N, C-alpha and C positions, 0 to 999 in steps of 0.2 A: 830807540826805534831803528830798524834796519834802514839803509840807505841803497838806492838802487840807481846805477848810471843809465840814463835813457837818451838817446839821440833826440834832439828837438824836432826833427822831421818826423821821426817815427811817432813821437807823441801827438804832434799835429795831425798825422795820417790817422791815428787811432781815434783822435777826437771827432774827425770828419766822419769816420765810418760810424762812431757812436750815435752821432747826430743823424745822420742818414737812417740808420736803424730805427731810432725813436720815431723820426717821421713816418716811416714806413708802418710801423706798429701803430701809432695814432691813426694813420689813414685806414688800415686794415680793421682796426677795432670799430671805427666809425662806421665802415661798410656793415660790419656784422651788427651793430646795434640798429642801423636802418633795416637790415633784413629782419631782424627778430620783431621790431616794431610792426613791419609790413605783415608779418606772420600772425602777430597779436591782433591786429585790426581785422584780418581775415577769420580768425577763430572767433572773434566778439560779433561778428555780424550774425543776425536771426537766421536761422535755418542751416547754419554751418555746423556740420558734424564735428565732434572731436575724435581724433584718431586713437583707437584702443589699440593696444599690443598685447599679444599673448592670446591664450586660448580661453 
């Protein structure tokens, strides 16, 4: 298997950036889920019309 020389500081920086990215992704995914749930609740209410696209 090939080996790569990596500076420890560079590896730590990459790990920190990856962790921050994953945290942001989790947060944004959570926000999307909440938004979709709210839309679903609005669509499930009596008297709410579904949006139709096209002609």
